[in-house]
N, C-alpha and C positions, 0 to 999 in steps of 0.2 A: 828651441822653437815651440815646444809644448807649452811653456809658460806664456810666451807671447800669443799663442793661439788662444789660450784660455782667456787672456785679458781682452783680446779682440772679440771673444765670443760672448761678451757681456750683452745681455738682451736689451733691446730697445723696443719700446712700445709706441707705435705711431697710430693714433686713431684715424679712422676713415669713416666719416659720417655718410651713411647711406642716404639714398634719395628718400624724401618724405613718404612717397607711396609705398616703397619697400618697407619702410619702418612700420607703417600701419599694417602691412600684411604679415610681417615677421616680428610682431611685438614680443614674442617669447624669446627671440634670439638677440644677441648683442648687436648693436648698431655700429660696431667698429671692428677692425681687423687687428689681430694680435701679430705684431711683427718682431722678428728677432734677426740678429746679424751675427754670423759665426764665420770663422775661416774654414776653408776646406781642410780635409784630411785630419779632422779632430779624432782623437782616439774614441773607441766605443765606450759608452758609459759616461762620456763627458756631459756635463750639465749645460743645456742651452738656456734654460730659464725656468722659473717657477710658474708653470702654466696655470695651476689652480689658483694661485694668488692673483695673477693678472686677470683671471676671469671672475674674481670676487668670491671664490669658494673658500670656505673654512676647512680646516683639517678634519673637523668632525663631520663635514658633509661628504668627504671623499668616499667612504664605504658605500653610501647610498647612491651617489651620483655616478659612480663607475666611469670616471673620466678616462677616455682612451683616444687614440689617434686613428683616423681613417684615411688611408692613402693607398695608391696603387703599389708603391714600393715602400717597404718599412724602413725608411731612413731614421725615423725617430719613434720613441715610445714614451709612455708616461709612467713614472714610478707611482704605484698605487698608494704608498704610505704618505708621501709628501706632495704629490701632484707635480713634481719636477719633470720637465721635458728633457729627455736624454737622447744622445746619439746612439742608435742601435746598429748602424751599418756604415760602411765607408762612404764618405761624402767627397767625391772627386769632381771638382768644378768642371774640369776639361771634359770629363766623360758625360756629365749631366748637361752642360750648356754649350760645350765646344767653344767657339770664338765669340759668343754673344757678350756684348759689353756688360749686361746686367744679368745676373743669374740668381734666381730665387726658387725655392721649393715651397709650393703652396699645398696645403692640405687642410682637412677639417678635424677639429677636436669634437668628439661626441660625448655628451653627458646625458645620463638617464635620470628618470624620476624628477622632473619630467624630461622627456627626450628633447634634446636641442643640439644644434650644430654651431660651431664657432670656427670662423675662418682664421687660419694661422699661416703666416708667410715667414719663411726663414731665408734670409739673403745670404748667399754663399760668397765670401770674399776670396779672391785669388791670392795664392801665395806663390812665391817663385820656386816652384818645385819641378820645373821642366827647363832643360838646357837647350839652347838653339842648336839645331842639327842641320847639316848640309845633306842634300840628297846624295851627292857624291863627294867623297873625300879627296878626289883628284880631278883636276881640270887641265886640258892641254889645248894651247892656242898656237896656231901657225900664222905668223905675221911677216909680211914681205918687208924686205929692207927698204923698199921704196914707199912704204906707208907714211903718209904725211902726219905730222904732229896734230893732235886734237881728235884723231880718230878714236871712236868709242867702241869698247868691246863689252857685251853683257855677260856677266858671270853667273854661275849657278847660285841661286838664293838658298838661304837657310830657313828652317821652320821652327817656331817656338809656340807650344800649345798655350802658354800663358797669355794673359792680356794685360793691357795697360803698360805700366812701367816694367812689369815683369816679362813683357814680350820682347821680341827682337827690336832693338832700337838703332843699331849702328853696325857698319862693317868697317874693318880696318885692314889695310894692306901693308905688308912688310916694307921697310924703307928701301928705295932704289932710285936710280937717276933717270930712268926712262918712263916710268909709269906712275900714275896717280889713281886714286879711287874716288868715285862719286856714288852717293846713295839716292836711289830712285824709289818712288812709291807708286804702287798700282792703285787701280780704282777701288779695290776692296780694302785698301789701307795697308796692305803688306808691302814690305820694302825689299828691294833687290839691289845688288852691287853692279856698278858699271865702271870698268877700267878704261882710263884715258891715256893715250900715248902723248907724252910730254915732249920728247926729243926724238930726232930721227934715229933709226937703227942702222947699224953697219954690220953686215953679216961677216965681213972680213975681220972685224975687230972682235965681235962676240956673237956667236950664233945661238946661244942657249941661255935662258934666264929661269931661275927657280924663285918663285914668290910664295908668300903665305897669306891667305885670306882668313881673317878672324871675324866671327859674328858675335856681337855683344848685346845683352839686355841690361836694364837698369834696376834690376831687382836688388834686394838686400838680403844676402850679399849678391853681387852680380854674377851671372853665369855666362859662359862663352864656349865656342867651339871653333875649330879651324879646318881649313881645306887647303890643299897644295895646288899651285898653279904653275904649269910648265909652259914657257913661251919659247917656241922654236922660230928662229928668224930664217926666212926663206929668201930665195933669189927673187929678183924683181919681177913683179906682175903688175903692170901699170894700173889697171882698173879693177877694183873689186866689184862684186855684184851689188846692186842697189834695189831695195824693195820699193814698191810703188807707194806704200804707207808704212810709216814707222809703227803705228798701232792699228790693228784690225779689230773692229768690234762688230759682233753679229748676235742676233737672237734666234733661238730655235725652240720649238715647242717640245715639251717633255714627251709628247705622244709621237714624236717623229720616229719613224722606223729605222732600224739599223740599215746602213747603206745610203741613207739620205745625205746628199752633199750639203755641207754647212756653208763653206765658202772656198774660194781659191785665191791663194796669194800669188803675187806677180813680182818677179825680180829680173833685172836686166844687167848685162855686162857689156861694156863697150869694146872689150877685147875681141879678138877673133880666134877662131880655131878652138883648140882645147881650152884655152883660158876663158873662153866665152860659154863653155858648157856648165850650166848651173844645176846643182843637186840640192833638194830641200830635205830637211830633217828636223826632228824635235831636239832641242838642246838637252832636255831631260826625258829621253824617250822611255825610260823605265817607269816613270810615274804617270804617264798618259795611257789610260786603258780604255777610255770611252770613245776616243776618236782615232781615226787612221789618216795618215798623210801619204799622198802619192809623191814620191821623191822627184819625179820628173816634171809633173805638172803643177805641184803645189796645191792640189785639191784636197780639202779636208772633208772627210765623211764620218758619219756616226758608226762607230764600231759596235757598241753595246747600248742597250736601252737606257735612256736618260730618266732621271727621277728628280723632279723639282724639290720634293720633300727631303731628299738626301743632299743634293748639291745644287745650289741655285745658280752658280756661276763658275766658269772654268777660265783660267788664265795660264798661258804657257808661252814659251819663246820658240820661234822658228829660226832656223839658220839656212842661209843660202850660200853654197860654196861652189866656186868655179873650178875649172880644171887645174888652174895654177895654184890652188890651195887658199885663195883669198875667200873670205866669207863675209856675210852681212847678216844681221839679226833684226827681227821685228817681234812685236808682242801681239798675240791673238787673245782677245777676250770674248768668250762665248757666254751669253746670258740664256739661261733655261727659262722658258716661259711656263707658267703654271697652267694646268688644265684641270677641269673638275673631274678628276679621275679617282677620287677617294670618297668612299661612302662614309657618312658620319657614323660615329660609334656612340653608344649610350652605355655608360658604365655605372652600375649601382654600387654604392658604398654604404656601409653601415645598415645593411638590410636586416631587420629583426626577424627572429624566428616566429614570434607570435605578436599580434596586435590585440590588445585587450579590448573587448567589446564595449567597455565603459569609458574608453578614451574620449576626451573632450574634443570639441571641434577646434581645428587649427593645430592639433597635435602633430608634431613632425614624425613621419614614419620612416623615411629613407632619404639619403642624399644621393644624387645622381649627377654625373658629369657627362657632357657631350664633347666629342673630339672629332675634328676634321683636319686632316693633314694638309689639305689645300690652304691656300692663302687668299686674302682678299674676299670678295663676295663668295668665292667657292668654299671658303672656310667658315662663313657665317652660318650658324645653325639655329634653327628654331625647333622647339619641342611641343608636342601636344599629347594629351591623354586620350586614348581610344576607348570607346564603349561607355556605358552608363555604370560608372563605379563611384563609390562615395569618397573619392579622393580628387585632389587637384594638385597641380605643380606650380611652384612659385620660383621666380628667378631671383637668386640672391647675389650672384656676381656673374662675370662673363663665363659662359659655358658651364655654369654650376646651377643646379636646380634642387628644390626641396619638394618632396612628396608629403602632403599634409592631408589630414582628414577634413572632408568637406561636408559629410552628413554622418548622422549617428549610425553606429554599427550595431548589428544584432546577429550574434553567432547562430541563434536558433533558426534564423531565416536564411542566412548565407554564411556558412562556416569558413568559406575561403573566397578570395577574389583573384581572378586572373587579370593582372594589370599589364596593359600593353602601352608602351611609350614609343612614339614615332618621332624621329629626328630628321629634319629636312634642311639641306643647305640652300644657298641662294645662287648656286651656279646655273649655267645654261648648258644643257638642261639640268634642272635640279635633281639631286640624288637624295634618296631617303633610306632610312633603315629603321627597323622596329625591334624592340627588345621587350620580351614578356617575362614577368615574374609572377609567382603565385604567393599571395599574402594570406597567411592563415590567421583567422580571428580566434583569439584566446577566450576561453569561457570565464565569466564571473558569475557569481551567484545572484543573478538578477531575476530569476523566476522562482516563484513559490510553487510547491506541489499543488496539483489540481486533481481533485477527485473525479472519478468517472461519472458520478451521480451527485446531484445537489443534496440529496438526503437518501438514506437507506432505511428500509423496513425489513425486519427479519421476523419470520414466523417460526416458532418452535413449540412443539407439543409438550405439555407438562409431563412430568415423570421421565424426562430425558436422562440419558446416561451422563454422569459427570465426565467432563473432559471432551464431550462431543463438540464439533464445530457447529455453530449456529448461523454464522454469516461471514462474509469476507468483504472487506473494503479494499479498494485499489486506487492509488493516486500515482500520477506520472509527473515527472519533472524533466523538462527538456534540457536541463543543464547537463554537463559532463562530469564524470568522476565523482568525487564526494559531493559536489554541488547537486548532483542528480540522484544520489543515493537516499532513498526515503526510508524512514523508520516510523513505526506507528506506535501510538500510546493512547491511553484513555486519560483525558484531562478533566472531565466533568461528568456527573451523572445525577439523576434525581434519587439515587439510592444513598444510603448513609455512607459517608466516606470510609468509615472503618469496615463496613460490611461489603464494600464494593469488590474487594479482591476475592471474597468468598463467593461471589456470584459469577463474575465473568473476568476474562483476561483476553489480551490480544497479542498475537504474534508480532514481534517488532519488525521482522523482515517480510513476513507473508501477508500481514493484515487480516489474518483469520481470527475471528472472535470465537473463543471457546467458553463453554458453560462450565463453571467450576462446581456446580451442584445441580441436583435435580430440582427443577422449578415446580411450583404448585400454583396452578391457575387460581385456586380459591384464595391463596394468600397474596399472590403477585400476578396480576393480569397483564401488566405492561410496565416497562421502564425505559427510560431514554438514556443514551450515552452520547457523549461528545468525544469523538475520536480526532486525534491530531496526526497529520502526516508532516514530518519535519525532515528537511534535508541536512546534510552534513557540512554545508558550506560555512564560511566565516564572513559575515555573521550568518547564522542559520536562518532559514525562512521556513515558515510552516503554514498549514491551512487546516481548518477544522471542518468537520462534517458531523451531522447528527445521525444517530442510529437508533431507531425505535424498535425495541424487541417486544413482540406480541406473543404472550404465552397462551398457546391454544389449549382448549379444554379437552380432557378425556373423561370418559365415564368411570371415574374412580371413586365416586361418592354415592352411596345408596341414599334413597330418600329418607328423610327423618320426619316422623309423625309428631306434629305439635298438638294436635287434638284428634281424638281424646287422649289426654295425658293420663298416665297411670297414677294411681294413688300412692300415698307414702309407703305402703307395704308392697307396692308393685302390682296390685290388682287393678283391673279396669273398673272404672266407675260406671254407674247406671245413668241412663237417660230416660226420662219419663216422656210418654206420649199420651196426650189426652185421648180418652176412649172415643170421643166423638170426632176424632180427626178425620177430615175429608181426604179423598185421594189427592195427592200432590202436596200434602202438608209437609213442611220442612221440619223433619225430626231433629236432625243434627247435621253437622258437616265435618267431614274428615279433612283436617288441615295438615298438609305435609309440605316440606321444603326440601330442595335439593341444592347442595352447594355448588354443583356443576352449572354450566351455562349452555344456552342453546337447546338443541334437541336432547342433550344429556340431562337437562333439567325440565324437560317437558313431561309432566307427570300425568299418568292416567290411573284411574281407580277401578278396581275390579272386586267382585264378591267371590270369595273362595268358598265359604261355608255360610249357610243360613238355616236357621231352624224352620223358617217358612219362606222359601224363596220368592213366592208370589206376593208377599205382603209389603215388601219394601223395594224401592228402586234406588240405584246409586248413579249419580252423575259421572260420566266417563272422565270429564276434564275438571268438573267443579268439586267432586267429592261430596256433593250434597246427598244426604239420605232423606228420601221422601217416602210417604206412604203411597203404595201403588193402588190400594183399594181401602175401603172402609173396614174397620175391625168387625169381624163377625162374632156371633155367640160362641161358635166352636173354636175360634182362634185362641191360642194360648196368650196369656197376659205377659209372659216374659219371653223375650227372643234374644238370640245371640247371632251377631253378624261378624264374620271374619273377613276383613277387607284387606286387599293387597294393593299397595301403591307402587307402580312401576314407572321408571323413567324411560326416556326415548333413546337411550344409548345403545351401543352395540358392543358387547352383549348388554341387555338391560339389567339393571339392578332394582331390587324391590325391597319393600318393608311391609309389615303387616300390622294391622290394628284390630283389636277386638272391641266390638260394640255390644253392650248389654242394654237392651231396650225393654222398658216395662210400660205397659199400658196402664196408666193410673191418672186420676183426675187431680191428685195432689201428691206432694212429696211425702206427707204423713202416712199415706197408705202403704208405702213401700219401706218406711223406716224400720219397722220391726223386722222385716226380712233382711235388712242390711246389717243389723247389729250382730257382732261376733261371727260374721260369716267368713269362713276361710276362702282363700283364693280358689276359684273353680279349677277343677282338674281338667286335664285334657280330655276332649270328647272321645277320642279313640281309646284312651286308657280306661275311661269310665265304661265304654261299651265292652271292652275286653273283660273288665272286672265283672260286669253284670253277666256276661256269658259264662264266666267261670263259676259264679255263684249259682246261676240257674242250673248248670250241669251238676254241680254238687247237690243241689236240692232234689233234682230229678233222681240222682243216685240214691239219696237218702229215702225219698218216697218209695222208690223201688224196693229198697231193703225193708222198709216198714210194711209194704204190701206183702212181701214174702213172709215176714214175721207174723203178720195178721193171718195170712193163709195157714201157716203152721199152727198158730194158736187156735184157729177155728177147727182145724183137723183134730187137734188135741181135745178141744171142748166137746166135739161130737163123740169122740172116743171115750171120754171120761164119764159122760152121762150126767154130769152135774146139772142141776136145774138152772142154776144161774150163778154167776160170779162177778164179783165187782169188776167194774171196768178199770177205772184208774183211781186208786185210793189217793188219800191226801198226801201220802208219802211221795206221790209222783211229783208234787210241787213243793214239798217241804224242804227238800235239800237245796243247798245254795245253787240256784238255777241261773239261767241266763238273765242278764240285766242289760239295759240299754245305756251306753255311756252318755254322759251329759252332752258331749259335743259329737253327736252322731252325724258323720259326714256324708252318708249316703242319702239322706233326705227321705227315708222310708218310715212308714208308720208301723210300729210293732203291735201285732195282735197275737194273742195266745188263745188256744182252743184245745179241747179234749175230744178225742174220737173214741167212742165206746161201741162195742159190738155186743148186743144183748143176745140171750139165748133164744129169745122169741123170734129172732130174725129181724127185729127192728134196729134200724141204725140211727143212732142219735149223734149229733155233732153240736155240742154245747159250748158256748163261750162263757167263761167264768167272769163274773163281775168282780172287779177289784174295787172294793169300797174304802179300804184303808190305804194310807200312803205306804209305799214299800221302801224299805231301806235297801242298801246294797246287798244285804244278806238274806232278804226275804225271798219267798217263792214268787215266781212270776205269775203262777196260776192260783187263783183264789176262788173259792166257792161262796155261796151265800150262807146264811146261818144254818140252814137245814142240810146243807151239803148236797142238795138235790141237783140232779142233772137235768138240763133242758132237753127234752126229746125232740128229735127231728120229725117233722110232719111229712106225710106222703099223701097220695091221692085218696087213700082209703080212710084217712082219719077224718075227724069232725072238722067243721069249719073253724072251730076255736083254735085249731092248730095251724091255720093257714099263715102264710108269710105276711108279716105286718110291714107297712111302709116305714121308711126310715124316719127317725125322729127329726123334726125340724130344728130342734135345738142344737142338733149336731152340725148344722150348716156353717160353713165358713163365709165370712165376708170376702169381697174381692181381694182385699189386701192380706187376708189371713189364710188363703188357700195354700195348702202345701203342694209342692211339686218340685220339679227339677230346677226351677228358677224362682221359686217363691210364690208363683201364681199359676193357676191353670185356667184355661179358657173354657170353663163350664158356665152353665147358667146359674142364676142366683138360687135355684132350688137344690143345689148340691147333688145333681145327677152325675151319672158316670161321665168321665171326660169324653169330649166329642172328637178327639183325634187319636189315631192309632198309636202314635209315639207316646203320648202321655199315658194312654191306657196300659201299654206294655210296661212303662216305667212304674206305674202304680202297682201292677201285679208283681213285678220284681221286688218292689219294696215290701209288699206284704209277705212274700215268700222269704225274703231276707230276714224279716222280723221273726218269722216263725223259726227259721233256722237258728237265729241267735238265741232264741228262747230255749231251743232244744239242746244246743251244745254248751250253754252257760258261758258264752264268751262275752256277754255284755252285762252291764249293771244298769239298773234304773237310775237315772239322774234327775228325775223330776218328782214332783209330789203326787199325791193321790189324784187319780183321774186325769192325769196329763199324758200318760203313756210315753213319758220321756220327751215330749215335745217342748215343754217349757224351757228345758235346758238349751234347746236350739233356737227357738223362736221367741222365747221370753215367757215370763210367768203368766201373762194373760192368755197364753195358748193352752187351754185345758181341753178335756175330752168333749166338752160340750160344743166345741168348735169343730170337732172332727166329724165328717159325714160318715154315715153307716154304709160302707161299701159291701157289707156282708150279704145284703140282699142280692147282689150281683155275682156272688161266688157260688159256683155249682160244683157238685160232686160228680166226677165222671161215673157213668153207669147208673146214675140215679136222678130222679126228677126232684129231689129235695134241695132246698136252699137253706143257707145259714139263716137262723132266726135271730131276732133281736129281742132279747128278754125285756129290755127296757121299752121297746116298742109295744110289746104285748101288754106290758104293765101299764103303760101310759094310754094304751088304746088308740094310738095315733096311726092313721093310715099313711103309707108312703106316698110321697109326692114324686111322680114320675115326669119325665120329659120326653119329647120326641127323640131327642138325641140319645136318651137312655135306651129307649126301645130299639133303636137301630143298632146300637152297640151290642145289646143282649142278643139280638138276632144273629149278629156276626159271630158272637161267641158260641152260640148253639151250633151254627154251621161248622165252626172249627172243631 
């Protein structure tokens, strides 16, 4: 039987063209139904047909299409490797379709990528697997001997679950002389046997008959069953009961309550007495459970609730038996009327877990079926979709619908949809039911990251710590999972690509931008970066944003002085100022720059030191040096300004510049003073040096005074008339000389102090007429070796002090001093400011000290006093003014005399400034 079943299970494909409007709506689905025919009871794993081939799928498409079966009961499955449709459960036609003449299992085959549904129908063929069975295996009949031939007796019928030729087809009665058998058919198509009396019975001859009833089908092979019939012949009872109808037909609603009377059968008997008493009963009482029969009245009532969906019609045989044992039979057929008592059902099949948000319009989402157990209009169902959802339902076949996408989906707006489908039948009143499902929308990488700002600007102060964070960018991606995971990177910059990594970096997950080095505002004031936020989707999406990093300035650069620029040897250069410069005259300008920016580069100029603070003014912001007043006769010709340049930072940084300003009408006037001039020493150091020298000279003078006092004491005690003051031996030895490069700028003068016995004090200068070598004596006498006496108030007028020789005057460019020029008048008088006066005194004392201790050598020729070595060969003694007229001896009114002045007979030329200075000295 297995082979035959396999052969009969060969698939047949019958196309069914759908209506044109359905074709236009369901263009993605096949427009025909796949049909197969198989016998029932096929073994599990049997091949129904190659579903993939019939659908037009290739073997290579099977892994991606994921073909499968969607049905309520898993009778079939699809083999993934080959696409064959296999039997996966027992297929029993009688259990599935009962007595329906046509039995087919309909289901949907589901294919993905893209999602689609295909209608499949498998027709189940009946096989003769059920034997006809009688309800009772034994029947007993009592027949009166007076029963006339032709009387019919209904026998118990047999039941066969098969249909067609495999169902019950015929009854047969065992051979006998008195009875024959007839086959009757009910309205539902079932057959039942009816036994007919052929010849009269005679109880006296035979009172008992044993017969066999056989039920046969026409299957291959045919199956049959038997039942035993015992006929008991009774004594004469002239009239049997008679029903008013041979067949009773009645209809009853399935909603009729138990106890409701369905109908009442009527039977009569013409006999009298006991023979006329009729009793009613079911011929097959054990099989009737829904109805109850009153044995006396023949009233049939509902015993249990009726259900049209389970049994639509009832047919059974009633018997009426009188007291004499004679009986009559009739058939009762009860039709159950359908009522709209069943609510429609909506069943979802092939419901996906996720619906991708990039699904196209018309994509099939789910397959749903509606079912109503009622029949007729009560079972006709319509479906509709509730609410505003981006879906719609399409009818593909009777009671089968597809849920498809009607509008584009966006998971970021609606991650899920609650879909409610309402099914309503056409009964009166209509019944409806709703079913809700939640459809989740799957994420695809359809959103690029979005930065919180269109552009970023970061401010970072220079000299920052390497590794410090300078900015943070943030981008969001509404997608889920890797599609929404954002990573940051630098994709472009206006920096050199090779140097970019040494400047900045960005955290891939945090978006924090780190400085990899300390920035310098002076080298890099700003730079731009292009940052990218990229998700991890496939394909990945990204977005760019610009980040501009502004390097803020800090006060880390001191001002730099551009003018005055130092000379090649590092010494500051001189600036000349015309003598006739008016107030406000622009002398020079201090030019400085600061590499910083803003307030840190806002420069201000200040005077720290000035030889004459009131002579010049300095612009606070411009650095312009201007004359504050006109040059006076008493003003020095050479000035020194120490200028500080400060920036506006906190704390401020500064630089200094030294200005050497010389009042001269031309550059030639100051050139001799500039030749071979060493760099000026620090003013504080010079002042300390002068103080030390002055202290040393005072100490020496004190010792000399003590020695002279002792010598005078000895002179008075010895009584000698007179003794030489200072012999030539005093200056014959290798005495002090002035070095050619005398750095202190003093004028060396040599003198002898003699104390005579007569009480006259003479202070004579020795005239040096011959050039001195480095080994000669500093002090030289004239040819007679006479000493010049000092004059006092008691002497003659011939010994009065003579004015200085005019030949000794310096020109404005040749005047010696601390800066190469002194602010004296053209007559060569005493300097007219206290500073230069004290400097000149210190120079004279220093020269005397050097001559005394022999620490210097003369570096010039005759008559130069060592000045030519410092100021040039043209600087001779004739250019040196005679300051001896202003030198006074403490405790005496005598002054140093100038032998040359006496000899030349020239009167000294005095000035007002000289007189004032002398007065000050006398007061001191």
